[in-house]
Residue, then its C-alpha position, 0 to 999 in steps of 0.5 A: m466286799f465287807n460283810f458290814t457297813r457303818q449302819d450296822f454299828p451305833d452312831d458313836f462307834l469309831f472306825g480307825t486305823a493305826t500306825s507307829s512312829y518308828q515303823i513309818e516316820g523315818h528316823a534319820f531326819g528331823g533331829a531325832g535321837k538314836t533309839h535302841w532299835d537303831t542299834f539292835a538293827a545294826t547288830p548282825g542277825n537281829v533284823v532281816r537284811a539288817e533293815n532299819g527305820d532310817r527312812a521307813c515310809d518317810h511319813y515325816h515328809r509325806y504325812e499329809e498324803d497319808l492322812d488324806l488316805v485315812a480321811a478318804a477311806g471314811l475313817d473317823a480316827y487315826r491312832f498314831s504314836t510319838s517317838w520319845a527320841r524324836v521329842l527328847p534326843e537324849g531321853r530327857g533334858t532339852p526337847n528337839a524343837e523340830g520333833l515337837d513341831f512335827y507332832d504339832r503339824l501332824t495333829d493339826a493336819m488330822l483335825e483339818r481332815g476331821l480325824k480324831p487324834c488317838a495318841t500312843l506315847y511309846h511304841w518301843e523306840l527307847p532313846v539310846p541314852m535311856a538304854d545306856l542307863g538300863g532302859w526298862r530295867n531301871p526303876d527311874i524310867a517311870k519318872w523319865f517317861g512321865d517327864f516325856a509325857h509332860v513335854i509332848m502332851s504340854r504341846i499337843g495334849d489339848r487337841m488329843y481325842s484319846v491317849a494311851p501311854i505304852n503300846e503292848p506292855w508284853c512286847v516291851g517286857w517279855l518279848s524284848h527281855f526274856l525271848g530277846h526277839h525285840a530291842p534290847g534283845l535280852r534273854d534274862i529273867r531278872a531283866t524281864a521281871h524288872a521290865m514288866h513291872h517298870v513298864l506298868l509303873a511308867h504307864g501309871t506315872a504317865i497317866q497321872t502326869m497327863r491328868g495333872l495337865g487336865m487331860t481326859n479320855l486316857g486309856g491303856v493298850f494291851n496285846l492279848e493272845w489266846a492260849t489253847p492247850a495242845d491236848d486234854s492233859l492237866a499238864a497242857r492245861q497248866a502250861a496254857d494257863l501260865y502262858d495266859g498268865y504272863y501274856n494276858h493276865f499279868f498286865l490287865s491284873g496289875v492295872f485293874k486289880g493291883t495284883y499279879p497272877e500267882t502262877v506267874m510270880e512263882g517264876l518271876g517273884p524271886h527276880m522282882p525289883k525291890g519294893w514292887q508291892d508298893d507301886f500299885d497305887v500308881i499302876q492302878s491310876p484310873l483309866d477311861w477306856c481299855g484297848i485290846n490289840y488282837y491277832t492270833r492264838k497259840i497252841i501251848a504244850p508242856n516241856d522239861d525246860p526250866w520255867p516256864s516249861h512250855e513251848e508253842v506247837e503248830g496249830p491246824l488253822p489257816k495262817t497269815f504271812m506271820d505264820w499266825e493262826i487266824y482265830p477270830d473266836g479269840l477276839y470274841q473271847f477276850l472282849t467278853r472276858t476282859a469286860q467280865d473280869y477286869t473292866g466292867d462298864l469301861p469302854i473297850y476299843v479294839t486298838e489293833n487288828g489285822m494281818a500280814a500278807p505277801d501283797v504284790l502290786e500288779n497292773g496298778q492294783v493290789a488284790d488282798s481278798h485274804r485281808i478282807d476275809y480276815l477283817n470280816q471274820h474279826v469284825a463279826a466276832a466283835q459284833r457278837a461281843m457287842a450283842d452280848g453286852v460288851p461296851l465296845k466303842g471302836y475298832f482300829i485296823w493295823s495298819l494304814l501302810d505297809n511298814y517296818e515290821w521290826a525284826l522282820g524288816y519290810e517283808k511282812r505287809f500289814g497295810l491297807v495301803h501298799v508301799d513301794f519301799d524303793t519309790l515310796d509310792r502309795t497304792p490303796k489295796s482292794s481292802y482299802h477300797a472295800l473299807k471305803t464302801a463299807l464306811a460310806r455314810s448313807 
C-alpha cells in the first residue's frame, strides 16, 4: 500500500499520470507521417530487436478504454503529447484531418471523464521531412514548430488545462545529438550546440504562439538528473558540476535567466549558431508553471577524454530495470533548488516520476511492490519539499501503460497498467490498485 492518501495534500493538488504519443498511439495508421524514430528504428543496431512504434499500445483505437483506467484510478489529470507528424505529415503545410480529429476526440473523452487535459506539443517524434532539412540543427525549426503549435492548439487549445511545448529538452539536444542514443542518432558537438539552443528557441516561439491564441497555464518541462562526484577530489567535483551544467542548468538558466552556464559554454561556445545571444527574448517568454521530470542520479568521475572529459561510474544504491539508481533525495534537492534559484513562487509540478521493472503477469495479476516502494519514497521527498515551502502543485506518474521505451524497445515496463504486446490486453498492476485506494476521496 501507499504511505500517503489524497487527504495528506492540499485540495487543489493534482495527481496525474503521463504518456507520449509515439510510445502508445501506434503510428502506422490514422494518416500519420513518418518520423525520425521510424527511420532510426529501421537502422540495424539502434533499437532493441529493431522494434518500432507502428502499433505500440494501439492507444489510437483504444483511448477510451485507457482513459477509463485513468479515471477509475481516481487521478485528476492526464498528461499526453501530440504527434507533430500525425497532425502535419510533411511537418508543415496541409494538416491531416484524421490526426486533428483524433486529438479532438481524445480531448473530449478526457473532459467527459472529469480529467484535466495536460498537453505536451512534442515528445521527440520529429516528422521525417523536417529531419531531412536538418531537424533541430536548422534555425528555421523554431518557426516550423510555432506553426505546428498554432495548427494543433487552434483545434484543441480551448479545452486544455495546461500545455508545455517540448518534453525534456536535454533528450532532444544532448542525448540525441551528442551521445547518439536517440533519433537522429548523431554524435556531433556542433549539431548538439545548435539543437540545444534551437529547442529552447522553439519552446519560446510556441509559448508566444499559444499566448497569441489567448491560451493560459503554459509551462516548460525539464528532465533533471542529480550529479554526485565520484570522490572528494576537486577534479571529480568539477566533472559533476559540468554534468549538472549541461544536463540541468543549461535549459533552466536559458528559460528563466536568459543565460547559459559559463562552464558549458567553454565546450559548446565555439559551435553555437550565429546570433544565438539575440534569441533570449523569445526563449524567456514568461511561463505560468515549471515541470520537473525526475528519475535518478549519476555518479560522475573525470577522465582524460576530450571535453566534457568525464564519465559515469557505478553507484552503490539499488537500481531499477533501467539500471538507474533509486535516489529520492534528488527529487527533494531539485524541487528546492529550482524554486530557490530559478522559479521563485511559480507553481512547480513533478511532471514525470516512475520506474521500469521486468513486470510479469501471473494468474491475472502483476505484483509490483517495488514500484509502490519507489513511488512512496519519491512522494515523501515531494512532501518534504512542500513542507519547506516549495509551491509544488501536482505529481504525475510515468507511465499509465507499459509502452515503447524508445531505443530499449518494449522490454522496459514503466506502466501502472501491464500491456501484453501480443494481445494488447491491459491488466492493472498492484501499484494501480494501491493508487486507487490512496486517491479515494473521503
